[in-house]
Biopython code that builds the backbone (N, CA, C, O; Angstrom):
import numpy as np
from Bio.PDB.StructureBuilder import StructureBuilder

atoms = [
    (1, "MET", "N", (132.194, -236.534, 124.959)),
    (1, "MET", "CA", (132.824, -235.984, 123.772)),
    (1, "MET", "C", (132.759, -234.457, 123.845)),
    (1, "MET", "O", (131.766, -233.880, 124.288)),
    (2, "ARG", "N", (133.820, -233.835, 123.408)),
    (2, "ARG", "CA", (133.819, -232.383, 123.282)),
    (2, "ARG", "C", (133.807, -232.037, 121.800)),
    (2, "ARG", "O", (134.199, -232.847, 120.960)),
    (3, "ALA", "N", (133.360, -230.846, 121.493)),
    (3, "ALA", "CA", (133.222, -230.447, 120.097)),
    (3, "ALA", "C", (134.098, -229.239, 119.799)),
    (3, "ALA", "O", (134.315, -228.383, 120.657)),
    (4, "LEU", "N", (134.597, -229.187, 118.571)),
    (4, "LEU", "CA", (135.357, -228.022, 118.133)),
    (4, "LEU", "C", (134.445, -226.846, 117.834)),
    (4, "LEU", "O", (134.859, -225.691, 117.928)),
    (5, "GLY", "N", (133.198, -227.144, 117.472)),
    (5, "GLY", "CA", (132.287, -226.062, 117.119)),
    (5, "GLY", "C", (130.835, -226.452, 117.284)),
    (5, "GLY", "O", (130.490, -227.619, 117.471)),
    (6, "ARG", "N", (129.991, -225.426, 117.208)),
    (6, "ARG", "CA", (128.541, -225.602, 117.278)),
    (6, "ARG", "C", (127.943, -224.979, 116.027)),
    (6, "ARG", "O", (128.320, -223.878, 115.627)),
    (7, "HIS", "N", (127.015, -225.691, 115.419)),
    (7, "HIS", "CA", (126.414, -225.226, 114.178)),
    (7, "HIS", "C", (124.890, -225.285, 114.345)),
    (7, "HIS", "O", (124.303, -226.364, 114.423)),
    (8, "LEU", "N", (124.273, -224.122, 114.395)),
    (8, "LEU", "CA", (122.819, -224.064, 114.466)),
    (8, "LEU", "C", (122.274, -223.983, 113.049)),
    (8, "LEU", "O", (122.631, -223.083, 112.289)),
    (9, "LEU", "N", (121.416, -224.921, 112.700)),
    (9, "LEU", "CA", (120.727, -224.935, 111.418)),
    (9, "LEU", "C", (119.298, -224.492, 111.697)),
    (9, "LEU", "O", (118.523, -225.215, 112.323)),
    (10, "VAL", "N", (118.962, -223.306, 111.228)),
    (10, "VAL", "CA", (117.724, -222.647, 111.633)),
    (10, "VAL", "C", (116.807, -222.425, 110.445)),
    (10, "VAL", "O", (117.252, -222.075, 109.352)),
    (11, "GLU", "N", (115.519, -222.633, 110.678)),
    (11, "GLU", "CA", (114.480, -222.250, 109.730)),
    (11, "GLU", "C", (113.496, -221.354, 110.464)),
    (11, "GLU", "O", (112.914, -221.751, 111.474)),
    (12, "TYR", "N", (113.312, -220.138, 109.949)),
    (12, "TYR", "CA", (112.330, -219.209, 110.500)),
    (12, "TYR", "C", (111.150, -219.152, 109.528)),
    (12, "TYR", "O", (111.328, -218.934, 108.330)),
    (13, "HIS", "N", (109.957, -219.348, 110.058)),
    (13, "HIS", "CA", (108.733, -219.310, 109.260)),
    (13, "HIS", "C", (107.856, -218.152, 109.710)),
    (13, "HIS", "O", (107.948, -217.700, 110.851)),
    (14, "GLY", "N", (107.005, -217.675, 108.806)),
    (14, "GLY", "CA", (106.072, -216.604, 109.138)),
    (14, "GLY", "C", (106.765, -215.273, 109.369)),
    (14, "GLY", "O", (106.291, -214.445, 110.147)),
    (15, "CYS", "N", (107.889, -215.067, 108.692)),
    (15, "CYS", "CA", (108.631, -213.812, 108.837)),
    (15, "CYS", "C", (107.961, -212.704, 108.022)),
    (15, "CYS", "O", (107.172, -212.967, 107.115)),
    (16, "ASP", "N", (108.292, -211.474, 108.366)),
    (16, "ASP", "CA", (107.799, -210.313, 107.629)),
    (16, "ASP", "C", (108.418, -210.330, 106.234)),
    (16, "ASP", "O", (109.632, -210.167, 106.105)),
    (17, "PRO", "N", (107.618, -210.524, 105.188)),
    (17, "PRO", "CA", (108.173, -210.612, 103.827)),
    (17, "PRO", "C", (108.942, -209.358, 103.399)),
    (17, "PRO", "O", (109.946, -209.459, 102.695)),
    (18, "ALA", "N", (108.483, -208.197, 103.815)),
    (18, "ALA", "CA", (109.178, -206.959, 103.433)),
    (18, "ALA", "C", (110.584, -206.921, 104.025)),
    (18, "ALA", "O", (111.528, -206.503, 103.354)),
    (19, "LEU", "N", (110.731, -207.355, 105.274)),
    (19, "LEU", "CA", (112.057, -207.372, 105.908)),
    (19, "LEU", "C", (112.996, -208.350, 105.207)),
    (19, "LEU", "O", (114.187, -208.079, 105.053)),
    (20, "LEU", "N", (112.453, -209.477, 104.790)),
    (20, "LEU", "CA", (113.270, -210.505, 104.156)),
    (20, "LEU", "C", (113.799, -210.096, 102.791)),
    (20, "LEU", "O", (114.698, -210.742, 102.253)),
    (21, "ASP", "N", (113.251, -209.034, 102.233)),
    (21, "ASP", "CA", (113.658, -208.609, 100.898)),
    (21, "ASP", "C", (114.519, -207.345, 100.911)),
    (21, "ASP", "O", (114.842, -206.799, 99.856)),
    (22, "ARG", "N", (114.885, -206.884, 102.100)),
    (22, "ARG", "CA", (115.681, -205.655, 102.231)),
    (22, "ARG", "C", (117.144, -205.981, 102.515)),
    (22, "ARG", "O", (117.478, -206.532, 103.564)),
    (23, "VAL", "N", (117.994, -205.641, 101.584)),
    (23, "VAL", "CA", (119.433, -205.883, 101.739)),
    (23, "VAL", "C", (119.971, -205.181, 102.980)),
    (23, "VAL", "O", (120.714, -205.784, 103.755)),
    (24, "ASP", "N", (119.609, -203.920, 103.178)),
    (24, "ASP", "CA", (120.126, -203.166, 104.330)),
    (24, "ASP", "C", (119.691, -203.781, 105.653)),
    (24, "ASP", "O", (120.467, -203.819, 106.607)),
    (25, "THR", "N", (118.457, -204.260, 105.714)),
    (25, "THR", "CA", (117.957, -204.896, 106.941)),
    (25, "THR", "C", (118.705, -206.191, 107.212)),
    (25, "THR", "O", (119.142, -206.431, 108.338)),
    (26, "ILE", "N", (118.855, -207.022, 106.198)),
    (26, "ILE", "CA", (119.562, -208.296, 106.381)),
    (26, "ILE", "C", (121.000, -208.041, 106.816)),
    (26, "ILE", "O", (121.505, -208.710, 107.717)),
    (27, "ARG", "N", (121.660, -207.077, 106.179)),
    (27, "ARG", "CA", (123.033, -206.728, 106.549)),
    (27, "ARG", "C", (123.112, -206.295, 108.016)),
    (27, "ARG", "O", (123.961, -206.778, 108.765)),
    (28, "ALA", "N", (122.234, -205.394, 108.416)),
    (28, "ALA", "CA", (122.262, -204.854, 109.781)),
    (28, "ALA", "C", (121.948, -205.925, 110.821)),
    (28, "ALA", "O", (122.630, -206.015, 111.842)),
    (29, "GLU", "N", (120.927, -206.733, 110.570)),
    (29, "GLU", "CA", (120.525, -207.727, 111.569)),
    (29, "GLU", "C", (121.528, -208.868, 111.683)),
    (29, "GLU", "O", (121.754, -209.378, 112.780)),
    (30, "LEU", "N", (122.126, -209.272, 110.581)),
    (30, "LEU", "CA", (123.151, -210.310, 110.643)),
    (30, "LEU", "C", (124.395, -209.797, 111.364)),
    (30, "LEU", "O", (125.028, -210.535, 112.118)),
    (31, "THR", "N", (124.743, -208.539, 111.132)),
    (31, "THR", "CA", (125.883, -207.928, 111.819)),
    (31, "THR", "C", (125.620, -207.836, 113.321)),
    (31, "THR", "O", (126.509, -208.114, 114.126)),
    (32, "THR", "N", (124.412, -207.451, 113.695)),
    (32, "THR", "CA", (124.048, -207.397, 115.117)),
    (32, "THR", "C", (124.103, -208.788, 115.737)),
    (32, "THR", "O", (124.558, -208.946, 116.870)),
    (33, "ALA", "N", (123.646, -209.787, 115.005)),
    (33, "ALA", "CA", (123.676, -211.160, 115.507)),
    (33, "ALA", "C", (125.103, -211.606, 115.811)),
    (33, "ALA", "O", (125.348, -212.276, 116.814)),
    (34, "VAL", "N", (126.039, -211.236, 114.945)),
    (34, "VAL", "CA", (127.448, -211.568, 115.163)),
    (34, "VAL", "C", (127.940, -210.931, 116.464)),
    (34, "VAL", "O", (128.599, -211.579, 117.277)),
    (35, "THR", "N", (127.612, -209.672, 116.642)),
    (35, "THR", "CA", (128.029, -208.953, 117.853)),
    (35, "THR", "C", (127.446, -209.605, 119.101)),
    (35, "THR", "O", (128.158, -209.805, 120.086)),
    (36, "LEU", "N", (126.167, -209.933, 119.068)),
    (36, "LEU", "CA", (125.511, -210.537, 120.231)),
    (36, "LEU", "C", (126.065, -211.922, 120.562)),
    (36, "LEU", "O", (126.065, -212.332, 121.723)),
    (37, "ALA", "N", (126.535, -212.637, 119.547)),
    (37, "ALA", "CA", (127.139, -213.951, 119.789)),
    (37, "ALA", "C", (128.539, -213.832, 120.377)),
    (37, "ALA", "O", (129.079, -214.804, 120.904)),
    (38, "GLY", "N", (129.127, -212.637, 120.286)),
    (38, "GLY", "CA", (130.483, -212.434, 120.787)),
    (38, "GLY", "C", (131.551, -212.790, 119.773)),
    (38, "GLY", "O", (132.704, -213.019, 120.140)),
    (39, "ALA", "N", (131.182, -212.840, 118.502)),
    (39, "ALA", "CA", (132.109, -213.236, 117.452)),
    (39, "ALA", "C", (132.899, -212.038, 116.923)),
    (39, "ALA", "O", (132.580, -210.882, 117.202)),
    (40, "THR", "N", (133.932, -212.352, 116.156)),
    (40, "THR", "CA", (134.823, -211.350, 115.586)),
    (40, "THR", "C", (134.708, -211.364, 114.069)),
    (40, "THR", "O", (134.978, -212.383, 113.434)),
    (41, "VAL", "N", (134.310, -210.242, 113.489)),
    (41, "VAL", "CA", (134.181, -210.146, 112.042)),
    (41, "VAL", "C", (135.564, -210.144, 111.396)),
    (41, "VAL", "O", (136.447, -209.385, 111.796)),
    (42, "VAL", "N", (135.742, -211.008, 110.388)),
    (42, "VAL", "CA", (136.992, -211.067, 109.644)),
    (42, "VAL", "C", (136.861, -210.299, 108.335)),
    (42, "VAL", "O", (137.747, -209.527, 107.967)),
    (43, "LYS", "N", (135.772, -210.511, 107.649)),
    (43, "LYS", "CA", (135.495, -209.843, 106.373)),
    (43, "LYS", "C", (134.108, -209.221, 106.455)),
    (43, "LYS", "O", (133.218, -209.725, 107.141)),
    (44, "ASP", "N", (133.947, -208.109, 105.737)),
    (44, "ASP", "CA", (132.634, -207.482, 105.694)),
    (44, "ASP", "C", (131.605, -208.457, 105.140)),
    (44, "ASP", "O", (131.930, -209.364, 104.372)),
    (45, "ILE", "N", (130.387, -208.255, 105.536)),
    (45, "ILE", "CA", (129.303, -209.096, 105.071)),
    (45, "ILE", "C", (129.093, -208.909, 103.569)),
    (45, "ILE", "O", (129.173, -207.799, 103.044)),
    (46, "VAL", "N", (128.829, -210.004, 102.911)),
    (46, "VAL", "CA", (128.471, -209.981, 101.495)),
    (46, "VAL", "C", (126.979, -210.267, 101.429)),
    (46, "VAL", "O", (126.506, -211.283, 101.940)),
    (47, "VAL", "N", (126.237, -209.354, 100.789)),
    (47, "VAL", "CA", (124.789, -209.515, 100.664)),
    (47, "VAL", "C", (124.412, -209.358, 99.203)),
    (47, "VAL", "O", (124.872, -208.451, 98.509)),
    (48, "HIS", "N", (123.558, -210.273, 98.759)),
    (48, "HIS", "CA", (123.117, -210.234, 97.354)),
    (48, "HIS", "C", (121.593, -210.268, 97.316)),
    (48, "HIS", "O", (120.963, -211.071, 98.004)),
    (49, "HIS", "N", (121.003, -209.381, 96.501)),
    (49, "HIS", "CA", (119.561, -209.373, 96.282)),
    (49, "HIS", "C", (119.267, -210.083, 94.976)),
    (49, "HIS", "O", (119.869, -209.785, 93.944)),
    (50, "PHE", "N", (118.338, -211.023, 95.027)),
    (50, "PHE", "CA", (117.945, -211.766, 93.838)),
    (50, "PHE", "C", (116.757, -211.094, 93.174)),
    (50, "PHE", "O", (116.015, -210.346, 93.811)),
    (51, "SER", "N", (116.586, -211.367, 91.894)),
    (51, "SER", "CA", (115.450, -210.841, 91.153)),
    (51, "SER", "C", (114.467, -211.981, 90.912)),
    (51, "SER", "O", (114.875, -213.017, 90.387)),
    (52, "PRO", "N", (113.212, -211.842, 91.264)),
    (52, "PRO", "CA", (112.561, -210.604, 91.663)),
    (52, "PRO", "C", (112.626, -210.325, 93.164)),
    (52, "PRO", "O", (112.357, -209.202, 93.590)),
    (53, "HIS", "N", (112.980, -211.335, 93.979)),
    (53, "HIS", "CA", (113.033, -211.101, 95.425)),
    (53, "HIS", "C", (113.890, -212.172, 96.092)),
    (53, "HIS", "O", (114.180, -213.220, 95.516)),
    (54, "GLY", "N", (114.279, -211.871, 97.317)),
    (54, "GLY", "CA", (115.113, -212.775, 98.099)),
    (54, "GLY", "C", (116.506, -212.215, 98.294)),
    (54, "GLY", "O", (117.035, -211.508, 97.436)),
    (55, "VAL", "N", (117.087, -212.538, 99.426)),
    (55, "VAL", "CA", (118.402, -212.029, 99.795)),
    (55, "VAL", "C", (119.233, -213.171, 100.378)),
    (55, "VAL", "O", (118.724, -214.011, 101.120)),
    (56, "THR", "N", (120.511, -213.186, 100.030)),
    (56, "THR", "CA", (121.474, -214.063, 100.679)),
    (56, "THR", "C", (122.551, -213.186, 101.289)),
    (56, "THR", "O", (123.044, -212.255, 100.654)),
    (57, "GLY", "N", (122.910, -213.493, 102.526)),
    (57, "GLY", "CA", (123.976, -212.771, 103.200)),
    (57, "GLY", "C", (124.913, -213.741, 103.888)),
    (57, "GLY", "O", (124.475, -214.722, 104.489)),
    (58, "VAL", "N", (126.210, -213.464, 103.799)),
    (58, "VAL", "CA", (127.226, -214.296, 104.439)),
    (58, "VAL", "C", (128.228, -213.374, 105.112)),
    (58, "VAL", "O", (128.675, -212.387, 104.528)),
    (59, "ILE", "N", (128.570, -213.707, 106.341)),
    (59, "ILE", "CA", (129.596, -212.947, 107.044)),
    (59, "ILE", "C", (130.606, -213.943, 107.617)),
    (59, "ILE", "O", (130.241, -214.875, 108.333)),
    (60, "VAL", "N", (131.869, -213.729, 107.290)),
    (60, "VAL", "CA", (132.945, -214.582, 107.795)),
    (60, "VAL", "C", (133.399, -214.015, 109.130)),
    (60, "VAL", "O", (133.712, -212.831, 109.254)),
    (61, "ILE", "N", (133.427, -214.886, 110.114)),
    (61, "ILE", "CA", (133.895, -214.495, 111.445)),
    (61, "ILE", "C", (135.157, -215.301, 111.760)),
    (61, "ILE", "O", (135.401, -216.348, 111.160)),
    (62, "ALA", "N", (135.937, -214.814, 112.685)),
    (62, "ALA", "CA", (137.171, -215.518, 113.051)),
    (62, "ALA", "C", (136.863, -216.929, 113.536)),
    (62, "ALA", "O", (137.699, -217.828, 113.448)),
    (63, "GLU", "N", (135.663, -217.104, 114.041)),
    (63, "GLU", "CA", (135.255, -218.375, 114.629)),
    (63, "GLU", "C", (134.429, -219.234, 113.670)),
    (63, "GLU", "O", (133.945, -220.287, 114.086)),
    (64, "SER", "N", (134.246, -218.842, 112.426)),
    (64, "SER", "CA", (133.604, -219.586, 111.343)),
    (64, "SER", "C", (132.751, -218.662, 110.489)),
    (64, "SER", "O", (133.295, -217.781, 109.824)),
    (65, "HIS", "N", (131.402, -218.836, 110.482)),
    (65, "HIS", "CA", (130.576, -217.999, 109.611)),
    (65, "HIS", "C", (129.111, -217.984, 110.057)),
    (65, "HIS", "O", (128.652, -218.877, 110.769)),
    (66, "PHE", "N", (128.394, -216.951, 109.622)),
    (66, "PHE", "CA", (126.940, -216.868, 109.731)),
    (66, "PHE", "C", (126.428, -216.628, 108.313)),
    (66, "PHE", "O", (127.058, -215.911, 107.535)),
    (67, "SER", "N", (125.295, -217.224, 107.981)),
    (67, "SER", "CA", (124.689, -216.968, 106.671)),
    (67, "SER", "C", (123.177, -216.989, 106.775)),
    (67, "SER", "O", (122.606, -217.595, 107.682)),
    (68, "ILE", "N", (122.532, -216.308, 105.816)),
    (68, "ILE", "CA", (121.080, -216.262, 105.743)),
    (68, "ILE", "C", (120.661, -216.286, 104.284)),
    (68, "ILE", "O", (121.307, -215.689, 103.423)),
    (69, "HIS", "N", (119.581, -216.978, 104.029)),
    (69, "HIS", "CA", (118.997, -217.083, 102.694)),
    (69, "HIS", "C", (117.493, -216.870, 102.876)),
    (69, "HIS", "O", (116.858, -217.581, 103.654)),
    (70, "THR", "N", (116.924, -215.903, 102.168)),
    (70, "THR", "CA", (115.516, -215.567, 102.395)),
    (70, "THR", "C", (114.648, -215.841, 101.172)),
    (70, "THR", "O", (115.088, -215.729, 100.028)),
    (71, "TRP", "N", (113.416, -216.200, 101.453)),
    (71, "TRP", "CA", (112.365, -216.380, 100.462)),
    (71, "TRP", "C", (111.176, -215.535, 100.934)),
    (71, "TRP", "O", (110.266, -216.054, 101.579)),
    (72, "PRO", "N", (111.181, -214.238, 100.615)),
    (72, "PRO", "CA", (110.101, -213.361, 101.082)),
    (72, "PRO", "C", (108.716, -213.835, 100.668)),
    (72, "PRO", "O", (107.754, -213.685, 101.421)),
    (73, "GLU", "N", (108.615, -214.402, 99.479)),
    (73, "GLU", "CA", (107.313, -214.845, 98.991)),
    (73, "GLU", "C", (106.718, -215.968, 99.843)),
    (73, "GLU", "O", (105.524, -216.252, 99.758)),
    (74, "HIS", "N", (107.549, -216.598, 100.656)),
    (74, "HIS", "CA", (107.092, -217.654, 101.564)),
    (74, "HIS", "C", (107.240, -217.263, 103.031)),
    (74, "HIS", "O", (106.919, -218.057, 103.915)),
    (75, "GLY", "N", (107.722, -216.049, 103.301)),
    (75, "GLY", "CA", (107.952, -215.629, 104.684)),
    (75, "GLY", "C", (108.958, -216.519, 105.387)),
    (75, "GLY", "O", (108.840, -216.771, 106.586)),
    (76, "PHE", "N", (109.945, -216.996, 104.646)),
    (76, "PHE", "CA", (110.870, -218.015, 105.145)),
    (76, "PHE", "C", (112.320, -217.549, 105.061)),
    (76, "PHE", "O", (112.719, -216.893, 104.099)),
    (77, "ALA", "N", (113.096, -217.893, 106.075)),
    (77, "ALA", "CA", (114.537, -217.651, 106.067)),
    (77, "ALA", "C", (115.253, -218.889, 106.596)),
    (77, "ALA", "O", (114.858, -219.456, 107.615)),
    (78, "ALA", "N", (116.314, -219.305, 105.891)),
    (78, "ALA", "CA", (117.188, -220.388, 106.332)),
    (78, "ALA", "C", (118.490, -219.746, 106.802)),
    (78, "ALA", "O", (119.084, -218.934, 106.093)),
    (79, "VAL", "N", (118.922, -220.115, 107.997)),
    (79, "VAL", "CA", (120.078, -219.462, 108.623)),
    (79, "VAL", "C", (121.048, -220.517, 109.148)),
    (79, "VAL", "O", (120.639, -221.513, 109.746)),
    (80, "ASP", "N", (122.340, -220.282, 108.915)),
    (80, "ASP", "CA", (123.416, -221.084, 109.506)),
    (80, "ASP", "C", (124.175, -220.195, 110.478)),
    (80, "ASP", "O", (124.592, -219.091, 110.128)),
    (81, "LEU", "N", (124.350, -220.676, 111.684)),
    (81, "LEU", "CA", (125.152, -219.974, 112.689)),
    (81, "LEU", "C", (126.203, -220.970, 113.169)),
    (81, "LEU", "O", (125.934, -221.811, 114.028)),
    (82, "PHE", "N", (127.401, -220.863, 112.603)),
    (82, "PHE", "CA", (128.471, -221.823, 112.892)),
    (82, "PHE", "C", (129.558, -221.098, 113.678)),
    (82, "PHE", "O", (130.169, -220.150, 113.184)),
    (83, "THR", "N", (129.792, -221.554, 114.905)),
    (83, "THR", "CA", (130.817, -220.955, 115.754)),
    (83, "THR", "C", (131.759, -222.046, 116.255)),
    (83, "THR", "O", (131.331, -223.153, 116.580)),
    (84, "CYS", "N", (133.030, -221.717, 116.310)),
    (84, "CYS", "CA", (134.028, -222.631, 116.840)),
    (84, "CYS", "C", (134.442, -222.169, 118.238)),
    (84, "CYS", "O", (134.432, -220.977, 118.544)),
    (85, "GLY", "N", (134.798, -223.126, 119.063)),
    (85, "GLY", "CA", (135.206, -222.810, 120.429)),
    (85, "GLY", "C", (134.020, -222.754, 121.369)),
    (85, "GLY", "O", (132.872, -222.926, 120.958)),
    (86, "ASP", "N", (134.313, -222.510, 122.637)),
    (86, "ASP", "CA", (133.277, -222.505, 123.672)),
    (86, "ASP", "C", (132.876, -221.112, 124.129)),
    (86, "ASP", "O", (131.923, -220.965, 124.894)),
    (87, "ALA", "N", (133.583, -220.096, 123.676)),
    (87, "ALA", "CA", (133.377, -218.747, 124.212)),
    (87, "ALA", "C", (132.180, -218.025, 123.606)),
    (87, "ALA", "O", (131.695, -217.055, 124.188)),
    (88, "LEU", "N", (131.690, -218.474, 122.452)),
    (88, "LEU", "CA", (130.618, -217.760, 121.761)),
    (88, "LEU", "C", (129.251, -218.325, 122.107)),
    (88, "LEU", "O", (129.126, -219.448, 122.595)),
    (89, "ASP", "N", (128.222, -217.514, 121.842)),
    (89, "ASP", "CA", (126.846, -217.921, 122.112)),
    (89, "ASP", "C", (126.003, -217.792, 120.846)),
    (89, "ASP", "O", (125.374, -216.756, 120.633)),
    (90, "PRO", "N", (125.978, -218.830, 119.996)),
    (90, "PRO", "CA", (125.166, -218.741, 118.787)),
    (90, "PRO", "C", (123.677, -218.616, 119.090)),
    (90, "PRO", "O", (122.911, -218.144, 118.249)),
    (91, "TRP", "N", (123.261, -219.034, 120.284)),
    (91, "TRP", "CA", (121.849, -218.935, 120.650)),
    (91, "TRP", "C", (121.416, -217.483, 120.837)),
    (91, "TRP", "O", (120.245, -217.161, 120.632)),
    (92, "ALA", "N", (122.330, -216.614, 121.218)),
    (92, "ALA", "CA", (122.002, -215.179, 121.306)),
    (92, "ALA", "C", (121.735, -214.625, 119.910)),
    (92, "ALA", "O", (120.824, -213.818, 119.724)),
    (93, "ALA", "N", (122.524, -215.054, 118.932)),
    (93, "ALA", "CA", (122.301, -214.648, 117.544)),
    (93, "ALA", "C", (120.969, -215.198, 117.044)),
    (93, "ALA", "O", (120.216, -214.489, 116.377)),
    (94, "PHE", "N", (120.678, -216.449, 117.360)),
    (94, "PHE", "CA", (119.409, -217.074, 116.974)),
    (94, "PHE", "C", (118.218, -216.267, 117.496)),
    (94, "PHE", "O", (117.299, -215.957, 116.738)),
    (95, "ALA", "N", (118.229, -215.929, 118.779)),
    (95, "ALA", "CA", (117.114, -215.193, 119.395)),
    (95, "ALA", "C", (116.951, -213.815, 118.763)),
    (95, "ALA", "O", (115.832, -213.366, 118.515)),
    (96, "HIS", "N", (118.065, -213.153, 118.505)),
    (96, "HIS", "CA", (117.998, -211.832, 117.884)),
    (96, "HIS", "C", (117.360, -211.902, 116.497)),
    (96, "HIS", "O", (116.464, -211.118, 116.184)),
    (97, "LEU", "N", (117.814, -212.827, 115.679)),
    (97, "LEU", "CA", (117.285, -212.926, 114.321)),
    (97, "LEU", "C", (115.811, -213.327, 114.313)),
    (97, "LEU", "O", (115.040, -212.855, 113.478)),
    (98, "GLN", "N", (115.429, -214.186, 115.231)),
    (98, "GLN", "CA", (114.021, -214.584, 115.325)),
    (98, "GLN", "C", (113.133, -213.358, 115.544)),
    (98, "GLN", "O", (112.110, -213.188, 114.881)),
    (99, "LYS", "N", (113.539, -212.523, 116.469)),
    (99, "LYS", "CA", (112.773, -211.312, 116.776)),
    (99, "LYS", "C", (112.872, -210.296, 115.642)),
    (99, "LYS", "O", (111.861, -209.726, 115.230)),
    (100, "ALA", "N", (114.074, -210.067, 115.142)),
    (100, "ALA", "CA", (114.294, -209.039, 114.118)),
    (100, "ALA", "C", (113.542, -209.339, 112.826)),
    (100, "ALA", "O", (113.092, -208.419, 112.143)),
    (101, "LEU", "N", (113.404, -210.619, 112.486)),
    (101, "LEU", "CA", (112.728, -210.994, 111.252)),
    (101, "LEU", "C", (111.225, -211.192, 111.443)),
    (101, "LEU", "O", (110.498, -211.446, 110.482)),
    (102, "GLY", "N", (110.768, -211.074, 112.688)),
    (102, "GLY", "CA", (109.349, -211.228, 112.978)),
    (102, "GLY", "C", (108.846, -212.638, 112.760)),
    (102, "GLY", "O", (107.706, -212.837, 112.343)),
    (103, "ALA", "N", (109.698, -213.629, 113.043)),
    (103, "ALA", "CA", (109.328, -215.023, 112.803)),
    (103, "ALA", "C", (108.190, -215.464, 113.720)),
    (103, "ALA", "O", (108.238, -215.261, 114.933)),
    (104, "ALA", "N", (107.176, -216.065, 113.124)),
    (104, "ALA", "CA", (106.056, -216.604, 113.892)),
    (104, "ALA", "C", (106.413, -217.962, 114.492)),
    (104, "ALA", "O", (105.910, -218.332, 115.552)),
    (105, "SER", "N", (107.288, -218.702, 113.803)),
    (105, "SER", "CA", (107.719, -220.011, 114.302)),
    (105, "SER", "C", (109.112, -220.308, 113.760)),
    (105, "SER", "O", (109.637, -219.609, 112.893)),
    (106, "HIS", "N", (109.675, -221.355, 114.299)),
    (106, "HIS", "CA", (111.021, -221.728, 113.867)),
    (106, "HIS", "C", (111.254, -223.211, 114.101)),
    (106, "HIS", "O", (110.523, -223.865, 114.845)),
    (107, "SER", "N", (112.276, -223.718, 113.458)),
    (107, "SER", "CA", (112.836, -225.016, 113.804)),
    (107, "SER", "C", (114.347, -224.815, 113.839)),
    (107, "SER", "O", (114.903, -224.043, 113.058)),
    (108, "VAL", "N", (114.991, -225.511, 114.744)),
    (108, "VAL", "CA", (116.438, -225.359, 114.872)),
    (108, "VAL", "C", (117.040, -226.681, 115.341)),
    (108, "VAL", "O", (116.490, -227.379, 116.193)),
    (109, "VAL", "N", (118.182, -226.992, 114.757)),
    (109, "VAL", "CA", (118.948, -228.169, 115.147)),
    (109, "VAL", "C", (120.356, -227.690, 115.456)),
    (109, "VAL", "O", (120.950, -226.950, 114.672)),
    (110, "GLU", "N", (120.889, -228.108, 116.590)),
    (110, "GLU", "CA", (122.281, -227.803, 116.904)),
    (110, "GLU", "C", (123.125, -229.037, 116.611)),
    (110, "GLU", "O", (122.882, -230.118, 117.148)),
    (111, "VAL", "N", (124.115, -228.856, 115.753)),
    (111, "VAL", "CA", (125.041, -229.925, 115.416)),
    (111, "VAL", "C", (126.378, -229.594, 116.059)),
    (111, "VAL", "O", (126.930, -228.513, 115.855)),
    (112, "ARG", "N", (126.884, -230.529, 116.828)),
    (112, "ARG", "CA", (128.216, -230.356, 117.413)),
    (112, "ARG", "C", (129.212, -230.851, 116.374)),
    (112, "ARG", "O", (129.188, -232.017, 115.979)),
    (113, "ARG", "N", (130.095, -229.943, 115.933)),
    (113, "ARG", "CA", (131.024, -230.245, 114.842)),
    (113, "ARG", "C", (132.400, -230.599, 115.407)),
    (113, "ARG", "O", (132.835, -230.031, 116.409)),
    (114, "GLY", "N", (133.065, -231.525, 114.766)),
    (114, "GLY", "CA", (134.424, -231.897, 115.171)),
    (114, "GLY", "C", (134.457, -232.555, 116.532)),
    (114, "GLY", "O", (135.186, -232.109, 117.418)),
    (115, "LEU", "N", (133.681, -233.609, 116.711)),
    (115, "LEU", "CA", (133.642, -234.290, 117.998)),
    (115, "LEU", "C", (134.984, -234.959, 118.302)),
    (115, "LEU", "O", (135.542, -235.668, 117.464)),
    (116, "LEU", "N", (135.483, -234.725, 119.498)),
    (116, "LEU", "CA", (136.757, -235.261, 119.954)),
    (116, "LEU", "C", (136.556, -235.957, 121.282)),
    (116, "LEU", "O", (135.643, -235.605, 122.029)),
    (117, "PRO", "N", (137.387, -236.936, 121.593)),
    (117, "PRO", "CA", (137.282, -237.555, 122.907)),
    (117, "PRO", "C", (137.611, -236.543, 123.999)),
    (117, "PRO", "O", (138.362, -235.594, 123.773)),
    (118, "GLU", "N", (137.055, -236.750, 125.154)),
    (118, "GLU", "CA", (137.341, -235.865, 126.290)),
    (118, "GLU", "C", (138.825, -235.940, 126.620)),
    (118, "GLU", "O", (139.445, -236.999, 126.527)),
    (119, "ASP", "N", (139.378, -234.809, 127.004)),
    (119, "ASP", "CA", (140.782, -234.730, 127.390)),
    (119, "ASP", "C", (140.932, -235.404, 128.768)),
    (119, "ASP", "O", (140.321, -234.941, 129.731)),
    (120, "PRO", "N", (141.710, -236.463, 128.888)),
    (120, "PRO", "CA", (141.805, -237.187, 130.156)),
    (120, "PRO", "C", (142.576, -236.429, 131.241)),
    (120, "PRO", "O", (142.579, -236.852, 132.397)),
    (121, "THR", "N", (143.226, -235.326, 130.891)),
    (121, "THR", "CA", (144.019, -234.599, 131.910)),
    (121, "THR", "C", (143.241, -233.537, 132.602)),
    (121, "THR", "O", (143.774, -232.851, 133.475)),
]
sb = StructureBuilder()
sb.init_structure("model")
sb.init_model(0)
sb.init_chain("A")
sb.init_seg("    ")
for serial, (resi, resn, name, xyz) in enumerate(atoms, 1):
    if name == "N":
        sb.init_residue(resn, " ", resi, " ")
    sb.init_atom(name, np.array(xyz, "f"), 0.0, 1.0, " ", f" {name:<3s}", serial, name[0])
structure = sb.get_structure()
C-alpha cells in the first residue's frame, strides 16, 4: 500500500517550561521545523498564548499542516506533523523540535494517511 501522506503524532515530555510558554520561541521553532522538513508555507503561523500559560501554534503548509500545543506547567508539548507526498521529511522536523524544546523523552506514532493500493504500472 502507498500513502498520500504521513502524520507524526508526537508527545514531548520533560521540556523546558519557560520555552513552552514563549510565543516567539514556539513561532520560530515551528517555522524552522517546516523549513527542515522541506515544506512550503502557505499562511503565516498563528500562535496563541493562553492565560495563565501555554501556547498553541498552527502553520498551514502546501503539503498539509504542523501544529503544537504546550502545557508548560507539565513540561509537555503535543505536536502534529502532517505532510502529504513523498518529498518531505517530517522526521527532520520532529528531531529539530525535540532538541529545540529540550525534551527529555518523547513518544511518536507515524500514521500513513490515505492508503491506496500499489500502482500496478
